[in-house]
Each structure stands twice: as structure tokens, then as C-alpha cells.
C-alpha positions as CSV (number, residue, x, y, z in Angstrom):
1,M,-12.9,8.7,58.5
2,R,-9.7,6.8,57.8
3,M,-11.6,4.4,55.5
4,R,-13.1,7.3,53.6
5,R,-9.7,8.9,53.1
6,M,-8.3,5.7,51.7
7,I,-11.3,5.4,49.3
8,Y,-10.7,9.0,48.1
9,Q,-7.0,8.3,47.7
10,K,-7.7,5.1,45.7
11,N,-10.2,6.9,43.5
12,E,-7.7,9.7,42.9
13,D,-4.9,7.2,42.1
14,N,-7.2,5.5,39.6
15,D,-8.2,8.8,38.0
16,I,-4.5,9.7,37.7
17,K,-3.7,6.3,36.2
18,K,-6.6,6.6,33.7
19,E,-5.4,10.1,32.7
20,N,-1.9,8.9,32.2
21,E,-3.1,6.0,30.1
22,L,-5.1,8.3,27.9
23,K,-2.2,10.7,27.5
24,E,0.1,7.8,26.5
25,E,-2.5,6.5,24.1
26,A,-2.9,9.9,22.5
27,Q,0.9,10.3,22.3
28,N,1.2,6.8,20.7
29,E,-1.5,7.7,18.1
30,E,0.3,11.0,17.3
31,E,3.7,9.2,16.9
32,N,2.0,6.6,14.7
33,E,0.5,9.3,12.5
34,I,3.9,11.1,12.2
35,K,5.6,7.8,11.3
36,K,2.9,7.1,8.7
37,K,3.4,10.5,7.2
38,E,7.2,10.1,7.1
39,E,6.8,6.6,5.4
40,N,4.4,8.1,2.8
41,E,6.9,10.9,2.1
42,I,9.7,8.3,1.7
43,K,7.5,6.3,-0.7
44,K,6.7,9.5,-2.7
45,K,10.4,10.3,-3.0
46,E,11.3,6.7,-4.0
47,I,8.5,6.8,-6.7
48,G,9.8,10.1,-7.9
49,N,13.4,8.8,-8.1
50,K,12.3,5.7,-10.0
51,E,10.3,7.9,-12.5
52,E,13.3,10.2,-12.9
53,E,15.6,7.3,-13.4
54,K,13.3,5.8,-16.0
55,K,13.0,9.1,-17.8
56,R,16.8,9.4,-17.9
57,K,17.2,5.9,-19.2
58,E,14.6,6.5,-22.0
59,E,16.5,9.7,-22.9
60,N,19.8,7.8,-23.1
61,E,18.2,5.1,-25.2
62,N,16.7,7.7,-27.6
63,E,20.1,9.4,-27.8
64,E,21.9,6.1,-28.5
65,N,19.2,5.3,-31.2
66,D,19.7,8.7,-32.8
67,L,23.5,8.2,-32.8
68,Q,23.1,4.8,-34.4
69,K,20.8,6.2,-37.1
70,N,23.2,8.9,-37.9
71,E,26.1,6.4,-38.1
72,D,24.0,4.2,-40.3
73,N,23.1,7.1,-42.6
74,D,26.8,8.1,-42.8
75,I,27.8,4.6,-43.8
76,K,25.0,4.5,-46.4
77,K,26.2,7.8,-47.8
78,E,29.8,6.6,-48.0
79,N,28.7,3.4,-49.7
80,E,26.6,5.5,-52.2
81,Q,29.6,7.8,-52.9
82,K,31.9,4.7,-53.4
83,E,29.4,3.3,-55.9
84,E,29.2,6.6,-57.8
85,A,33.0,6.8,-57.9
86,T,33.3,3.3,-59.3
87,E,30.8,3.9,-62.0
């Protein structure tokens, strides 16, 4: 009788141990999945920030180019007016 009780107890302990291992494994998988999702969100934000920064840089370059063209045109007009005045 005593031996049988010990076997039952050992089986029960093993079952509890297996159950705990499965719970831990499931929890680890869930945590890994959450971590992966968070990493993907961070990457998406970083990519979005880089794209936005690139867009702003292009806009600034275009604006600088436009200003330079306007300045060049103004200088050209001034030179033409000076030539006309000297004629």
C-alpha cells in the first residue's frame, strides 16, 4: 500500500512538473512573440523617420536650388540692365 502511494505521488509530481514546463514554454513563446512585434514596430518607426528625414532633406535642397536660381536670375537681370544703361 505504501509503495503504491509513493508511485502515485511520484506520478502526480511528474505530471505537475510537466504541466509547469508546458506553461513556462507557452509563456516564453508568448513573450518572444510580443518582443518580436515590438521590434518590428520599432523598425517600422525607424524606417518612417528615415523616409521623413530624407523627404525634408530633399525639400530643403529643392528650396535652396530655387533660391539660387532666383538669385542667379536677379544677377542676370541686373547685368542686362547695366549693359542697356551703358549703351
